C-alpha positions in Angstrom: 102.7 54.8 153.4 103.7 58.0 150.4 100.8 59.0 148.5 101.2 60.5 144.9 100.1 64.4 145.2 98.4 64.4 142.2 96.1 61.8 142.9 95.7 61.9 146.2 93.4 65.7 146.3 96.2 67.6 147.6 97.4 69.0 144.0 101.1 70.3 143.5 102.3 73.5 143.0 102.9 73.8 138.9 105.4 76.6 138.0 105.0 79.5 134.7 107.4 80.9 133.2 106.6 84.8 133.2 107.5 86.1 129.8 110.1 89.2 130.3 108.4 91.4 127.7 107.7 92.1 123.6 109.5 91.9 120.7 109.6 95.2 118.7 108.5 93.4 115.5 105.6 91.6 115.6 104.7 91.8 119.6 104.5 88.3 120.6 105.8 87.5 123.7 108.7 86.9 124.8 110.1 84.2 127.3 113.3 84.2 129.5 115.6 80.9 128.2 114.2 81.0 124.7 115.8 81.7 121.1 114.6 85.6 122.9 117.0 89.1 121.7 118.7 91.5 122.9 119.8 94.2 120.8 120.5 97.6 121.3 117.7 97.8 124.5 114.6 96.6 121.9 113.6 92.3 122.8 113.1 90.5 119.5 111.7 87.2 119.5 113.6 85.6 116.8 116.1 86.3 114.2 113.5 86.9 111.9 112.4 89.7 113.4 115.8 91.1 114.1 116.2 91.4 110.6 113.0 92.6 109.5 113.9 95.5 112.1 117.1 95.9 110.7 115.8 95.8 107.3 113.2 98.5 107.5 115.0 100.9 110.1 117.8 100.9 106.8 120.5 99.1 109.9 120.9 96.7 106.5 120.2 96.3 103.0 119.8 93.0 100.9 122.6 92.3 98.7 
């Protein structure tokens, strides 16, 4: 008879995604496989943070 390891108390190994770094703009954790961006060797958690960073550095301007 095969028993469910969650019910039998044997447990099971959970896998957690480890962060790959922190966002340069907001300092949030960035995880592999999510909306992370790598731009000129700098890591950003989302496109909004990348946009804010580029505006602050003067690389882009709103018109």
